[in-house]
KOLTOR-271877 format. One record per residue (C-alpha): residue in three letters; x, y, z; residue number from 1. Coordinates in steps of 0.25 Angstrom, whole numbers, plus 5000, padded with zeros to 4 digits. Last residue first. Layout:
// residues N
R type    x    y    z seq
R  ALA    X    Y    Z NUM
...
END
This chain:
// residues 651
R type    x    y    z seq
R  UNK 5043 5488 4993 651
R  UNK 5032 5482 4985 650
R  UNK 5031 5493 4976 649
R  UNK 5032 5485 4962 648
R  UNK 5018 5480 4961 647
R  UNK 5012 5468 4967 646
R  UNK 5005 5463 4954 645
R  UNK 5003 5473 4943 644
R  UNK 4996 5463 4935 643
R  UNK 4984 5464 4944 642
R  UNK 4981 5478 4940 641
R  UNK 4975 5486 4951 640
R  UNK 4961 5491 4950 639
R  UNK 4955 5481 4960 638
R  UNK 4966 5483 4969 637
R  UNK 4973 5471 4975 636
R  UNK 4973 5470 4990 635
R  UNK 4987 5469 4996 634
R  UNK 4988 5470 5011 633
R  UNK 5003 5469 5011 632
R  UNK 5004 5479 5000 631
R  UNK 4994 5488 5007 630
R  UNK 5003 5488 5019 629
R  UNK 5015 5491 5011 628
R  UNK 5009 5503 5005 627
R  UNK 5003 5507 5018 626
R  UNK 5017 5506 5024 625
R  UNK 5023 5514 5012 624
R  UNK 5013 5525 5013 623
R  UNK 5015 5527 5027 622
R  UNK 5030 5528 5024 621
R  UNK 5028 5539 5014 620
R  UNK 5027 5537 4999 619
R  UNK 5035 5538 4987 618
R  UNK 5029 5532 4974 617
R  UNK 5038 5528 4963 616
R  UNK 5035 5534 4949 615
R  UNK 5031 5525 4938 614
R  UNK 5037 5524 4925 613
R  UNK 5030 5517 4914 612
R  UNK 5038 5514 4901 611
R  UNK 5030 5514 4888 610
R  UNK 5031 5500 4881 609
R  UNK 5017 5496 4883 608
R  UNK 5012 5507 4873 607
R  UNK 5022 5502 4862 606
R  UNK 5012 5496 4853 605
R  UNK 5002 5507 4853 604
R  UNK 4990 5503 4846 603
R  UNK 4980 5513 4839 602
R  UNK 4990 5521 4831 601
R  UNK 4997 5508 4826 600
R  UNK 4984 5502 4822 599
R  UNK 4981 5514 4813 598
R  UNK 4994 5514 4806 597
R  UNK 4994 5499 4804 596
R  UNK 4981 5499 4797 595
R  UNK 4979 5484 4795 594
R  UNK 4975 5477 4782 593
R  UNK 4968 5464 4784 592
R  UNK 4971 5451 4776 591
R  UNK 4961 5440 4774 590
R  UNK 4967 5426 4775 589
R  UNK 4960 5417 4765 588
R  UNK 4950 5407 4770 587
R  UNK 4939 5414 4763 586
R  UNK 4945 5410 4750 585
R  UNK 4940 5396 4752 584
R  UNK 4926 5401 4749 583
R  UNK 4914 5396 4756 582
R  UNK 4918 5395 4770 581
R  UNK 4906 5395 4779 580
R  UNK 4909 5382 4787 579
R  UNK 4924 5385 4788 578
R  UNK 4921 5397 4797 577
R  UNK 4914 5388 4807 576
R  UNK 4925 5378 4807 575
R  UNK 4935 5390 4809 574
R  UNK 4928 5395 4821 573
R  UNK 4927 5381 4827 572
R  UNK 4942 5379 4825 571
R  UNK 4945 5392 4832 570
R  UNK 4936 5389 4843 569
R  UNK 4944 5376 4845 568
R  UNK 4957 5384 4845 567
R  UNK 4952 5394 4855 566
R  UNK 4947 5383 4865 565
R  UNK 4934 5376 4866 564
R  UNK 4927 5375 4880 563
R  UNK 4917 5385 4875 562
R  UNK 4912 5377 4864 561
R  UNK 4898 5380 4863 560
R  UNK 4900 5395 4864 559
R  UNK 4911 5394 4854 558
R  UNK 4902 5387 4844 557
R  UNK 4891 5398 4846 556
R  UNK 4902 5409 4844 555
R  UNK 4907 5402 4831 554
R  UNK 4892 5401 4826 553
R  UNK 4889 5415 4829 552
R  UNK 4902 5419 4823 551
R  UNK 4898 5412 4810 550
R  UNK 4884 5418 4810 549
R  UNK 4889 5432 4812 548
R  UNK 4900 5431 4801 547
R  UNK 4891 5426 4790 546
R  UNK 4900 5421 4780 545
R  UNK 4902 5426 4766 544
R  UNK 4909 5438 4771 543
R  UNK 4921 5430 4775 542
R  UNK 4924 5421 4788 541
R  UNK 4938 5417 4788 540
R  UNK 4945 5430 4793 539
R  UNK 4934 5433 4803 538
R  UNK 4934 5419 4809 537
R  UNK 4949 5419 4809 536
R  UNK 4950 5432 4816 535
R  UNK 4939 5429 4826 534
R  UNK 4945 5415 4830 533
R  UNK 4959 5421 4831 532
R  UNK 4953 5431 4841 531
R  UNK 4947 5420 4849 530
R  UNK 4960 5413 4850 529
R  UNK 4967 5425 4854 528
R  UNK 4957 5428 4865 527
R  UNK 4959 5413 4870 526
R  UNK 4974 5414 4869 525
R  UNK 4974 5427 4877 524
R  UNK 4965 5421 4888 523
R  UNK 4974 5409 4889 522
R  UNK 4987 5418 4890 521
R  UNK 4982 5423 4904 520
R  UNK 4989 5413 4912 519
R  UNK 5002 5417 4905 518
R  UNK 5015 5408 4909 517
R  UNK 5008 5394 4909 516
R  UNK 5000 5396 4896 515
R  UNK 4990 5385 4896 514
R  UNK 4992 5371 4892 513
R  UNK 4978 5365 4892 512
R  UNK 4970 5378 4888 511
R  UNK 4980 5382 4878 510
R  UNK 4980 5368 4872 509
R  UNK 4965 5369 4870 508
R  UNK 4958 5357 4875 507
R  UNK 4956 5346 4866 506
R  UNK 4941 5342 4866 505
R  UNK 4937 5327 4869 504
R  UNK 4926 5317 4864 503
R  UNK 4927 5316 4849 502
R  UNK 4942 5317 4848 501
R  UNK 4944 5305 4856 500
R  UNK 4958 5300 4854 499
R  UNK 4962 5315 4851 498
R  UNK 4960 5318 4866 497
R  UNK 4970 5308 4870 496
R  UNK 4981 5312 4860 495
R  UNK 4979 5327 4864 494
R  UNK 4980 5324 4879 493
R  UNK 4993 5316 4877 492
R  UNK 4999 5327 4868 491
R  UNK 4998 5337 4879 490
R  UNK 5011 5335 4887 489
R  UNK 5019 5345 4879 488
R  UNK 5010 5356 4874 487
R  UNK 5000 5354 4862 486
R  UNK 5004 5363 4851 485
R  UNK 4995 5376 4849 484
R  UNK 4986 5374 4837 483
R  UNK 4988 5385 4826 482
R  UNK 4993 5374 4816 481
R  UNK 4980 5366 4818 480
R  UNK 4971 5378 4813 479
R  UNK 4980 5379 4800 478
R  UNK 4978 5364 4798 477
R  UNK 4963 5365 4800 476
R  UNK 4962 5377 4790 475
R  UNK 4970 5369 4779 474
R  UNK 4961 5357 4781 473
R  UNK 4949 5365 4780 472
R  UNK 4954 5372 4767 471
R  UNK 4957 5358 4761 470
R  UNK 4944 5353 4765 469
R  UNK 4936 5364 4757 468
R  UNK 4922 5365 4763 467
R  UNK 4909 5359 4761 466
R  UNK 4898 5365 4769 465
R  UNK 4890 5360 4781 464
R  UNK 4901 5357 4790 463
R  UNK 4902 5348 4802 462
R  UNK 4916 5347 4809 461
R  UNK 4925 5336 4805 460
R  UNK 4931 5344 4793 459
R  UNK 4936 5354 4803 458
R  UNK 4945 5344 4810 457
R  UNK 4942 5338 4823 456
R  UNK 4954 5336 4832 455
R  UNK 4949 5339 4846 454
R  UNK 4935 5333 4845 453
R  UNK 4923 5340 4849 452
R  UNK 4911 5331 4853 451
R  UNK 4897 5332 4848 450
R  UNK 4887 5322 4853 449
R  UNK 4878 5332 4861 448
R  UNK 4878 5343 4851 447
R  UNK 4875 5357 4856 446
R  UNK 4870 5357 4871 445
R  UNK 4877 5344 4874 444
R  UNK 4890 5350 4869 443
R  UNK 4898 5348 4882 442
R  UNK 4912 5348 4877 441
R  UNK 4920 5335 4881 440
R  UNK 4934 5336 4886 439
R  UNK 4942 5323 4887 438
R  UNK 4952 5325 4897 437
R  UNK 4964 5314 4895 436
R  UNK 4972 5311 4908 435
R  UNK 4987 5309 4906 434
R  UNK 4991 5295 4909 433
R  UNK 4997 5293 4923 432
R  UNK 4989 5282 4928 431
R  UNK 4993 5279 4942 430
R  UNK 5002 5270 4948 429
R  UNK 5003 5265 4963 428
R  UNK 4990 5258 4964 427
R  UNK 4991 5248 4975 426
R  UNK 4992 5233 4976 425
R  UNK 4990 5223 4988 424
R  UNK 4995 5209 4987 423
R  UNK 4995 5200 4975 422
R  UNK 5003 5201 4962 421
R  UNK 4997 5191 4953 420
R  UNK 4983 5191 4959 419
R  UNK 4981 5206 4962 418
R  UNK 4988 5209 4948 417
R  UNK 4977 5202 4941 416
R  UNK 4975 5187 4936 415
R  UNK 4975 5189 4921 414
R  UNK 4981 5203 4919 413
R  UNK 4992 5200 4930 412
R  UNK 4995 5186 4925 411
R  UNK 5004 5191 4914 410
R  UNK 5012 5199 4924 409
R  UNK 5015 5187 4932 408
R  UNK 5021 5181 4919 407
R  UNK 5031 5192 4918 406
R  UNK 5034 5191 4933 405
R  UNK 5037 5176 4931 404
R  UNK 5047 5179 4920 403
R  UNK 5055 5189 4929 402
R  UNK 5055 5179 4941 401
R  UNK 5060 5168 4932 400
R  UNK 5071 5177 4926 399
R  UNK 5075 5181 4940 398
R  UNK 5076 5167 4946 397
R  UNK 5075 5168 4961 396
R  UNK 5061 5164 4961 395
R  UNK 5050 5172 4968 394
R  UNK 5044 5176 4955 393
R  UNK 5041 5162 4951 392
R  UNK 5032 5159 4963 391
R  UNK 5023 5170 4959 390
R  UNK 5023 5163 4945 389
R  UNK 5019 5149 4952 388
R  UNK 5008 5156 4960 387
R  UNK 5002 5163 4947 386
R  UNK 5002 5150 4939 385
R  UNK 4994 5141 4948 384
R  UNK 4983 5148 4956 383
R  UNK 4981 5162 4948 382
R  UNK 4984 5157 4934 381
R  UNK 4976 5144 4936 380
R  UNK 4964 5151 4942 379
R  UNK 4964 5162 4931 378
R  UNK 4965 5151 4920 377
R  UNK 4977 5147 4912 376
R  UNK 4978 5148 4897 375
R  UNK 4981 5163 4897 374
R  UNK 4995 5161 4903 373
R  UNK 4999 5152 4891 372
R  UNK 5007 5161 4882 371
R  UNK 5011 5172 4893 370
R  UNK 5018 5161 4901 369
R  UNK 5028 5157 4890 368
R  UNK 5040 5162 4897 367
R  UNK 5035 5160 4911 366
R  UNK 5032 5145 4907 365
R  UNK 5046 5144 4902 364
R  UNK 5052 5150 4914 363
R  UNK 5045 5141 4923 362
R  UNK 5050 5129 4916 361
R  UNK 5064 5134 4918 360
R  UNK 5063 5138 4932 359
R  UNK 5058 5124 4936 358
R  UNK 5048 5124 4948 357
R  UNK 5037 5117 4940 356
R  UNK 5023 5123 4945 355
R  UNK 5021 5131 4933 354
R  UNK 5023 5118 4924 353
R  UNK 5011 5112 4930 352
R  UNK 5002 5123 4926 351
R  UNK 5008 5123 4913 350
R  UNK 5005 5108 4912 349
R  UNK 4990 5111 4914 348
R  UNK 4990 5122 4903 347
R  UNK 4996 5112 4893 346
R  UNK 4985 5102 4891 345
R  UNK 4971 5108 4893 344
R  UNK 4975 5123 4891 343
R  UNK 4984 5121 4880 342
R  UNK 4974 5112 4872 341
R  UNK 4964 5123 4873 340
R  UNK 4973 5134 4869 339
R  UNK 4979 5126 4857 338
R  UNK 4993 5120 4858 337
R  UNK 5005 5124 4850 336
R  UNK 5005 5139 4852 335
R  UNK 5007 5149 4841 334
R  UNK 5020 5156 4840 333
R  UNK 5018 5163 4827 332
R  UNK 5003 5165 4828 331
R  UNK 4996 5162 4815 330
R  UNK 4986 5153 4821 329
R  UNK 4981 5164 4831 328
R  UNK 4967 5161 4834 327
R  UNK 4970 5147 4839 326
R  UNK 4979 5153 4849 325
R  UNK 4989 5142 4853 324
R  UNK 4992 5140 4867 323
R  UNK 5007 5144 4870 322
R  UNK 5015 5135 4880 321
R  UNK 5017 5124 4869 320
R  UNK 5022 5134 4859 319
R  UNK 5033 5141 4867 318
R  UNK 5037 5127 4873 317
R  UNK 5040 5121 4860 316
R  UNK 5051 5128 4851 315
R  UNK 5059 5136 4861 314
R  UNK 5057 5129 4874 313
R  UNK 5057 5116 4867 312
R  UNK 5071 5119 4861 311
R  UNK 5077 5123 4875 310
R  UNK 5071 5111 4882 309
R  UNK 5067 5115 4897 308
R  UNK 5052 5115 4894 307
R  UNK 5053 5101 4887 306
R  UNK 5060 5095 4899 305
R  UNK 5050 5101 4909 304
R  UNK 5039 5095 4902 303
R  UNK 5030 5105 4893 302
R  UNK 5030 5097 4880 301
R  UNK 5030 5084 4888 300
R  UNK 5017 5088 4895 299
R  UNK 5010 5093 4883 298
R  UNK 5014 5080 4875 297
R  UNK 5002 5071 4877 296
R  UNK 4991 5081 4880 295
R  UNK 4996 5092 4872 294
R  UNK 5000 5084 4860 293
R  UNK 4986 5077 4860 292
R  UNK 4979 5090 4861 291
R  UNK 4987 5096 4850 290
R  UNK 4984 5084 4840 289
R  UNK 4996 5081 4832 288
R  UNK 5003 5087 4820 287
R  UNK 5007 5099 4828 286
R  UNK 5016 5090 4836 285
R  UNK 5027 5089 4826 284
R  UNK 5029 5104 4824 283
R  UNK 5029 5106 4839 282
R  UNK 5040 5095 4841 281
R  UNK 5049 5100 4830 280
R  UNK 5059 5109 4838 279
R  UNK 5057 5101 4851 278
R  UNK 5062 5088 4845 277
R  UNK 5074 5094 4838 276
R  UNK 5079 5100 4851 275
R  UNK 5076 5088 4859 274
R  UNK 5084 5079 4850 273
R  UNK 5096 5089 4850 272
R  UNK 5095 5089 4866 271
R  UNK 5095 5074 4867 270
R  UNK 5082 5066 4872 269
R  UNK 5081 5059 4885 268
R  UNK 5075 5070 4893 267
R  UNK 5064 5071 4882 266
R  UNK 5059 5057 4884 265
R  UNK 5044 5061 4885 264
R  UNK 5046 5072 4875 263
R  UNK 5052 5063 4865 262
R  UNK 5042 5052 4868 261
R  UNK 5030 5062 4865 260
R  UNK 5037 5067 4852 259
R  UNK 5039 5052 4848 258
R  UNK 5025 5049 4851 257
R  UNK 5020 5060 4842 256
R  UNK 5029 5056 4831 255
R  UNK 5027 5041 4830 254
R  UNK 5035 5032 4839 253
R  UNK 5025 5024 4848 252
R  UNK 5018 5019 4837 251
R  UNK 5031 5016 4829 250
R  UNK 5034 5005 4839 249
R  UNK 5046 5006 4848 248
R  UNK 5038 5008 4861 247
R  UNK 5033 4994 4859 246
R  UNK 5047 4988 4861 245
R  UNK 5047 4994 4875 244
R  UNK 5035 4985 4878 243
R  UNK 5042 4972 4875 242
R  UNK 5037 4965 4863 241
R  UNK 5027 4953 4864 240
R  UNK 5032 4941 4857 239
R  UNK 5035 4934 4870 238
R  UNK 5020 4936 4874 237
R  UNK 5015 4927 4864 236
R  UNK 5001 4931 4860 235
R  UNK 5006 4944 4854 234
R  UNK 4998 4955 4860 233
R  UNK 5010 4965 4860 232
R  UNK 5015 4960 4846 231
R  UNK 5004 4958 4836 230
R  UNK 4993 4966 4842 229
R  UNK 5002 4977 4848 228
R  UNK 5010 4978 4835 227
R  UNK 4997 4979 4827 226
R  UNK 4992 4990 4835 225
R  UNK 5005 4997 4833 224
R  UNK 5004 4996 4818 223
R  UNK 4990 5003 4818 222
R  UNK 4995 5014 4828 221
R  UNK 5007 5017 4819 220
R  UNK 5004 5032 4819 219
R  UNK 4992 5036 4828 218
R  UNK 4978 5039 4823 217
R  UNK 4979 5030 4811 216
R  UNK 4975 5017 4819 215
R  UNK 4962 5024 4822 214
R  UNK 4957 5023 4836 213
R  UNK 4945 5015 4841 212
R  UNK 4954 5007 4851 211
R  UNK 4967 5014 4852 210
R  UNK 4969 5013 4867 209
R  UNK 4963 4999 4867 208
R  UNK 4972 4993 4856 207
R  UNK 4984 4999 4863 206
R  UNK 4980 4994 4877 205
R  UNK 4979 4980 4871 204
R  UNK 4993 4981 4866 203
R  UNK 4998 4985 4880 202
R  UNK 4991 4973 4887 201
R  UNK 4999 4963 4878 200
R  UNK 5012 4970 4881 199
R  UNK 5009 4971 4896 198
R  UNK 5007 4956 4897 197
R  UNK 5021 4954 4891 196
R  UNK 5028 4949 4904 195
R  UNK 5019 4937 4906 194
R  UNK 5027 4926 4898 193
R  UNK 5022 4912 4901 192
R  UNK 5009 4914 4894 191
R  UNK 4997 4906 4898 190
R  UNK 4990 4917 4907 189
R  UNK 4992 4928 4897 188
R  UNK 4985 4920 4885 187
R  UNK 4973 4930 4885 186
R  UNK 4983 4942 4885 185
R  UNK 4977 4952 4895 184
R  UNK 4975 4966 4890 183
R  UNK 4961 4963 4885 182
R  UNK 4957 4958 4899 181
R  UNK 4962 4971 4907 180
R  UNK 4967 4965 4920 179
R  UNK 4959 4964 4932 178
R  UNK 4957 4948 4932 177
R  UNK 4970 4945 4926 176
R  UNK 4978 4950 4938 175
R  UNK 4978 4936 4945 174
R  UNK 4981 4929 4931 173
R  UNK 4993 4939 4928 172
R  UNK 4999 4936 4941 171
R  UNK 4998 4921 4939 170
R  UNK 5004 4922 4925 169
R  UNK 5016 4929 4930 168
R  UNK 5021 4943 4932 167
R  UNK 5028 4943 4945 166
R  UNK 5042 4944 4939 165
R  UNK 5037 4954 4929 164
R  UNK 5034 4963 4940 163
R  UNK 5020 4967 4943 162
R  UNK 5010 4977 4939 161
R  UNK 4995 4973 4941 160
R  UNK 4991 4986 4949 159
R  UNK 4999 4995 4939 158
R  UNK 4986 5001 4933 157
R  UNK 4993 5013 4928 156
R  UNK 5000 5017 4915 155
R  UNK 4999 5032 4912 154
R  UNK 4994 5038 4899 153
R  UNK 4998 5053 4898 152
R  UNK 4987 5063 4895 151
R  UNK 4992 5074 4904 150
R  UNK 4983 5071 4916 149
R  UNK 4987 5056 4916 148
R  UNK 4980 5045 4908 147
R  UNK 4978 5032 4914 146
R  UNK 4981 5017 4910 145
R  UNK 4978 5005 4917 144
R  UNK 4964 5004 4912 143
R  UNK 4969 5005 4898 142
R  UNK 4977 4992 4899 141
R  UNK 4990 4987 4904 140
R  UNK 4988 4978 4916 139
R  UNK 5000 4969 4918 138
R  UNK 5010 4981 4921 137
R  UNK 5022 4972 4921 136
R  UNK 5035 4976 4929 135
R  UNK 5050 4977 4927 134
R  UNK 5051 4991 4931 133
R  UNK 5060 4995 4919 132
R  UNK 5056 4986 4907 131
R  UNK 5041 4983 4910 130
R  UNK 5036 4995 4918 129
R  UNK 5044 5005 4910 128
R  UNK 5039 4998 4897 127
R  UNK 5025 4999 4903 126
R  UNK 5026 5014 4905 125
R  UNK 5031 5016 4891 124
R  UNK 5020 5008 4885 123
R  UNK 5010 5016 4893 122
R  UNK 5016 5029 4888 121
R  UNK 5016 5025 4874 120
R  UNK 5001 5020 4875 119
R  UNK 4998 5034 4880 118
R  UNK 5006 5041 4868 117
R  UNK 4998 5033 4858 116
R  UNK 4985 5035 4865 115
R  UNK 4988 5050 4865 114
R  UNK 4991 5049 4850 113
R  UNK 4978 5042 4848 112
R  UNK 4970 5053 4855 111
R  UNK 4965 5050 4869 110
R  UNK 4950 5054 4873 109
R  UNK 4945 5040 4871 108
R  UNK 4956 5035 4881 107
R  UNK 4951 5045 4892 106
R  UNK 4943 5036 4902 105
R  UNK 4951 5023 4899 104
R  UNK 4964 5030 4901 103
R  UNK 4960 5032 4916 102
R  UNK 4964 5046 4920 101
R  UNK 4976 5050 4928 100
R  UNK 4980 5061 4938  99
R  UNK 4993 5056 4945  98
R  UNK 4991 5045 4955  97
R  UNK 4985 5044 4969  96
R  UNK 4982 5030 4974  95
R  UNK 4972 5027 4986  94
R  UNK 4971 5013 4993  93
R  UNK 4958 5012 5000  92
R  UNK 4953 5016 5014  91
R  UNK 4965 5026 5013  90
R  UNK 4978 5020 5008  89
R  UNK 4987 5029 5001  88
R  UNK 4993 5032 4987  87
R  UNK 5001 5043 4981  86
R  UNK 5006 5049 4968  85
R  UNK 5008 5038 4957  84
R  UNK 5010 5042 4943  83
R  UNK 5003 5033 4933  82
R  UNK 5013 5027 4924  81
R  UNK 5018 5032 4910  80
R  UNK 5028 5042 4917  79
R  UNK 5034 5031 4925  78
R  UNK 5034 5027 4940  77
R  UNK 5033 5013 4944  76
R  UNK 5033 5011 4960  75
R  UNK 5022 5021 4964  74
R  UNK 5013 5016 4952  73
R  UNK 5016 5002 4956  72
R  UNK 5012 5004 4971  71
R  UNK 4999 5011 4967  70
R  UNK 4995 5000 4957  69
R  UNK 4997 4990 4968  68
R  UNK 4989 4998 4978  67
R  UNK 4978 5000 4968  66
R  UNK 4977 4985 4965  65
R  UNK 4976 4982 4980  64
R  UNK 4988 4977 4988  63
R  UNK 4993 4964 4995  62
R  UNK 4982 4955 4990  61
R  UNK 4979 4962 4977  60
R  UNK 4985 4952 4967  59
R  UNK 4978 4940 4972  58
R  UNK 4964 4947 4971  57
R  UNK 4955 4956 4979  56
R  UNK 4953 4971 4976  55
R  UNK 4951 4983 4986  54
R  UNK 4949 4996 4978  53
R  UNK 4959 5007 4977  52
R  UNK 4957 5022 4976  51
R  UNK 4965 5028 4964  50
R  UNK 4967 5043 4965  49
R  UNK 4971 5051 4952  48
R  UNK 4977 5065 4953  47
R  UNK 4972 5079 4950  46
R  UNK 4980 5090 4957  45
R  UNK 4972 5102 4950  44
R  UNK 4984 5106 4940  43
R  UNK 4977 5097 4929  42
R  UNK 4991 5092 4926  41
R  UNK 4990 5084 4939  40
R  UNK 4999 5077 4949  39
R  UNK 5011 5086 4952  38
R  UNK 5005 5100 4950  37
R  UNK 4992 5097 4957  36
R  UNK 4998 5092 4970  35
R  UNK 4992 5101 4981  34
R  UNK 4977 5099 4977  33
R  UNK 4978 5085 4974  32
R  UNK 4966 5081 4965  31
R  UNK 4958 5068 4963  30
R  UNK 4953 5059 4952  29
R  UNK 4949 5045 4956  28
R  UNK 4952 5031 4951  27
R  UNK 4945 5019 4958  26
R  UNK 4953 5007 4961  25
R  UNK 4955 4992 4958  24
R  UNK 4943 4987 4951  23
R  UNK 4942 5000 4943  22
R  UNK 4935 5014 4945  21
R  UNK 4939 5026 4937  20
R  UNK 4937 5041 4939  19
R  UNK 4932 5040 4953  18
R  UNK 4921 5049 4958  17
R  UNK 4924 5057 4971  16
R  UNK 4936 5064 4966  15
R  UNK 4948 5064 4976  14
R  UNK 4954 5076 4982  13
R  UNK 4968 5075 4987  12
R  UNK 4973 5087 4995  11
R  UNK 4983 5079 5003  10
R  UNK 4987 5066 4997   9
R  UNK 4985 5054 5006   8
R  UNK 4998 5048 5010   7
R  UNK 4994 5047 5025   6
R  UNK 4984 5036 5022   5
R  UNK 4995 5027 5017   4
R  UNK 5004 5025 5005   3
R  UNK 5006 5014 4996   2
R  UNK 5000 5000 5000   1
END
């Protein structure tokens, strides 16, 4: 008996309903909460639990069938044999193994290539038992084969296993009652040579596995069936070949099997062979079903030995770790597996690889992290990937820490900074962009839907008469030349306002950037602009235009657009004048004669140059005290000019 009650695994949860029930045990699925990365590709801690049954018989006097099977699984370890985890006695005997499913339940879902690889795995396990362990299985059949979580066939049912020295007709007779009838040679009891019973049973397994399949589904399948019938099931056990000889058949050496075996025995290959193999592997695998490739070769393509190979890291890994986008078929670096296949078969392996404490493996995952991060769920990222990345930033390797920080930045938009960074956060930075003030004129009393754009040309305004576009363009260019340049720092505001010309008004440059030296300059500018409006209006409008009506329209426009500046008023006046232009000659500049003699008499240009000499006032001491007192209690006189300031008689 293996184990005891104290060996019960902590955190083990067994399903209530069994997956399979036989004469010897009941097969249950279970989970171990703290051992998921070691026992299951599902990353949920899935394992298989077998509960034994009490069986009577000469072979089970010292131990039950499940106890014998458990002993043999613990003793004989091989990649093709179900992996032992734990066992204990609690009312009945319990055996825990890696997560497996009975082959009989999933055989119909297997592709011919999967069956071919599965038979290869079982054959290699049998070769190990025969030639290295020196034992015979004695129960090779579909019922003794299981499929692991990654789709690999595993040999189980070792309750009848015994050494060749103990294998005799009497032993086979006692075991006959529970063995698979079709896998038993009818002349077995009369034969003296009993060491070839597994060859006969293996041939039956081949026929059962390919039942209902076409011989053309797998290369050399028809020839292999004939070989099994003629050689492995030969009536004379002496003529049956050794199991290792079966591996030399072409059925186990076609291209797909060869790729599988090369990856399987990668440590034994030379560097030149590995370099050539990885350079062509993806091209060769494109001829096969991608789901079969992912299920059978996915684990080998992402094994540690493959990840550490220089050629594989350059020619294979970048394409394996990138899901293929079906909408981007012409992409240069397209992935090998589609998104659905990637999520089902590759993603579970990536979750396992993030738990591997190997810096080279981790660096490869971090290098390609952006390619596959989107395939994980929010829960997988927060509970599995993020803790592993946070562990990486505490490593002493600077390159590993730097790459980990880059990957953490990819998680911030997905999980949020609170989840990735943790702790309390505060706002230390503000938005320093200049604010854009969109000034909208209230025109509800005139036209509710009208907006005044900043860069509207004259041609955009409504006009009831046809005008010469050339003249209008020349006039607009002339107007643009008189515009004051925007001061330094005002470019951003102009650009922002030009984005939405229908909803904002550009404030006059003189209003935004006033004269800092002369606060009264704005009044002078405004008066000058009004004078300019009058001058241009009087020079453009000729006798054919009714000046009174025109000025009434201009004044009406000005009264509505009070917030508008001088330049805008100038444009409005020019627009109104344009409507009534009939002859282009009206735009000619009219000269006016000036009588210089009369004007010189009327205005004295040198009046302000006359010297002013003031006499100094001499007063008494009382007058001085009163003068000082009046200055200390200064009250400005209403008639005094404020420009005189404090005067020059302070002392």
